[in-house]
N, C-alpha and C positions, 0 to 999 in steps of 0.2 A: 542680279544674276546679271552673269554676267557670259558674256560668250569664252568659252578655249578650246586653241588647234590642238589637239594629241596626235602627233604625226611620228608613227613608227616604223625604221628602217632594218629588214631583214637580209638575215645571211644568206646565202647558195645552203651554205651547211645543213643550215635550220629549217630543212623543209619537208622534210619527214617525220618529226616534230608537231610543224605545225598543221598537216596532214592527220597525225593521232590527233588534234586535241584542239580541231575543229571548230567540229560540235557546241563541246564549253564552251570557246573565246563567245560564238556567236554564238551561246546559251546566254552567257552574262553581258553580255551586248545588251542582249533582246532584251534582258530584262530593267535592263538601265534605260532603251528607249522605250518599252509599257512607260516607263516613271519619268520620262521627258527632261533625261539626262542627257541623254547624247538624244544629240538634233538628228544627223545626219552619219552615219562609217559607209567606210567598205576601200575595200583593199588597190592599190595602184594599177595596172590592165596592166603591166611587166613585171611585177610581182613585187617588186624591190622593199616593198611595205605597205601600207594603211595611211590613212588618212578620217580623221574622227567629230569629227564637231561637241565638245561637251554645256549644255547649262550651267553655272558652276560656281560656291561663291566668292572664292581662288583661286588659287593658282597650285596652292599648297593643296585645296581640296582635290582635288584633283588627279594631283601622284600618291596622294595617296588609297585614293578610289582604285588606281591602275595600279597597284600591288596586289592587286586582286587577283588580274583582270586571268585568266588562265596559260595565255601568251609569255604573259611575264615571272610567274610562278616558275613556269617550268625552263625560264632559258633560253625562247626561243624567239625573243627581240633583241636585234643587237645595240636600236639605237632609239634609244625615244628624247622625243623631244614636247612643252609644252608650254602654249604662246599666247596671253588673250589677243584675245580676234574681234579686231569692232567691226562690223557689217556698214557699209557707206551709201552703198544700193541693192534693192535684188531683191529676195525672200527672205532670206536673216535681218535686216536693216530692220532698225525699229523705228 
């Protein structure tokens, strides 16, 4: 498997919707973390988005998987980016 970074960008216009759907979003991410698909996840401190590390076969798998995120299903992600990540030092390196 490979590691991928999913970067979400949020809009100030969707704060109320994200507040409403955050429990379902976190439950969905939590289930993926239990299955070791999501390695780590969290919002940016300034509220502008989030950073999610995913262990998956390829970017297409990650893209399909994240269509099921309650935030994505409810149009609460202004932009997203999926990039393969190759850590060379630290906790996530091989």
